[in-house]
C-alpha positions, 0 to 999 in steps of 0.5 A: 205452609204450602210445603207442609200441606203437600207433605201432610197429604203425601204422608197421609196417602202413603200411610193410608196405603200401607203402615205397620198398624191394622188401619191401611188399605193393603191389610183391609183389602187382604182381609175383605177381598172375598166379600168386598172385591169391587170396593177394594178394586175401586179404592185401589184404582183411586189410590193408583190415580193419586199416585200417578198424579204425584209421580207425574208432578215429581218427574215434571218438577225435579225429574228422576235424578232429582227424586234420586237425590232427595231419596239419597239426602233422606237416606243420608239423614237416617244414616247420620241419625243412626250413627249418632245413636238417635235412631235404632234400625232394629225395629221393623215398625220404626223402619216402616214409619221412617220409610213413610216419612222419607218417601212422603218428603220425596213426594212433597219436594217433587210437588213443591219444587216448581213453586220454589224454582219460580220464586228463586228464579223469578220465572213466569209460566208461559204457554208456548201454544202457537198452533 
C-alpha cells in the first residue's frame, strides 16, 4: 500500500505540473502570468521544492544509475507493449500520459526503495554521529 501511495503522489505531482489537458500548472501559469505573477511564482517554487525532495530521495535511495535502470525498464515495457500492438505511439496525448506514468514510477521506486532494501536485508537504520 505504501508504494501505491507514493506512486499516486508522484503521478499527481507530475500531472499537476503538466499534462495534455488544460488543467495543469504550466498552462495556468502561461495564461495568467501577467495578472497573477506572484501566485504563479509561489506555486512554481512549491512545486520545485517538492521535486527537489523527490529527487534527493531518489538519489539517496537508488542513485543515478538506479534511476537510469528504472527508466530503461519502463522504456522496455513501452517497447514491448508497442511491439505486440497493444500501444499506439502516434498519438501525442497518449505519449504524454505514458511519459507521466513512467516518470511517476521512477519517482515512486526511488522513494520506496529504501524501505524495500531494509526489508530484504534486515538492515536497521543507525546514525553514525559520534561527534
